[in-house]
C-alpha positions in Angstrom: 96.7 -43.3 -11.3 94.7 -42.1 -8.3 92.2 -39.4 -8.0 92.2 -37.1 -4.9 88.7 -36.2 -3.7 88.2 -32.8 -2.5 86.1 -32.6 0.7 84.1 -29.4 1.1 83.3 -28.0 4.5 79.7 -28.2 5.6 77.9 -24.9 5.8 75.1 -24.2 8.2 73.1 -21.1 9.0 72.1 -20.5 12.6 69.0 -18.5 13.3 69.5 -16.7 16.6 67.2 -14.6 18.9 68.9 -12.2 21.3 67.7 -12.7 24.9 68.1 -9.0 25.6 66.3 -7.2 22.8 64.6 -10.2 21.1 66.1 -9.2 17.7 66.5 -12.1 15.3 69.7 -12.6 13.3 71.5 -15.3 11.4 75.0 -16.5 11.4 76.7 -18.7 8.9 79.2 -21.2 10.1 81.5 -23.6 8.3 82.4 -26.9 9.8 85.7 -28.1 8.5 85.8 -31.4 6.6 87.6 -33.5 9.2 87.0 -36.9 10.7 83.8 -37.1 12.8 82.6 -33.7 11.6 78.8 -33.3 11.6 77.3 -34.0 8.2 73.7 -32.7 8.9 71.7 -30.6 11.3 71.0 -33.5 13.7 74.7 -34.3 14.0 75.5 -30.7 14.5 73.1 -30.3 17.4 74.4 -33.5 19.0 78.1 -32.5 18.6 79.9 -30.1 20.9 80.6 -27.6 18.1 77.8 -25.2 19.0 79.0 -25.0 22.6 82.2 -23.2 21.5 80.4 -20.5 19.6 79.8 -17.0 21.1 77.0 -14.6 20.3 77.2 -10.8 20.2 74.2 -8.7 19.3 74.2 -5.1 18.2 72.5 -4.2 21.5 75.6 -5.5 23.4 73.7 -8.6 24.5 75.8 -11.7 24.8 73.2 -14.4 25.3 71.4 -15.7 22.3 69.0 -18.6 21.7 69.2 -20.7 18.6 65.7 -20.9 17.2 66.6 -22.7 14.0 69.4 -24.3 11.9 69.4 -24.8 8.2 72.1 -26.5 6.1 73.3 -25.0 2.8 73.2 -27.3 -0.1 76.5 -28.5 -1.6 76.5 -28.6 -5.4 80.0 -30.1 -5.7 81.6 -27.0 -7.1 
């Protein structure tokens, strides 16, 4: 009998500052549980995953600067 392990996606919160109005916001992203997926913040920064994300502020600004990244804890639920 074999047991299938369920792989949960990694959840990160990006803290972003708009370059237009300097408003700070946060955005939660899920990285799918696939081979070579980033497991922590350092791997996320080094991966190309962040380059594909787009930012839109309420002031219609489209350029944002990531000022921090936090990783949500996984409790194995």
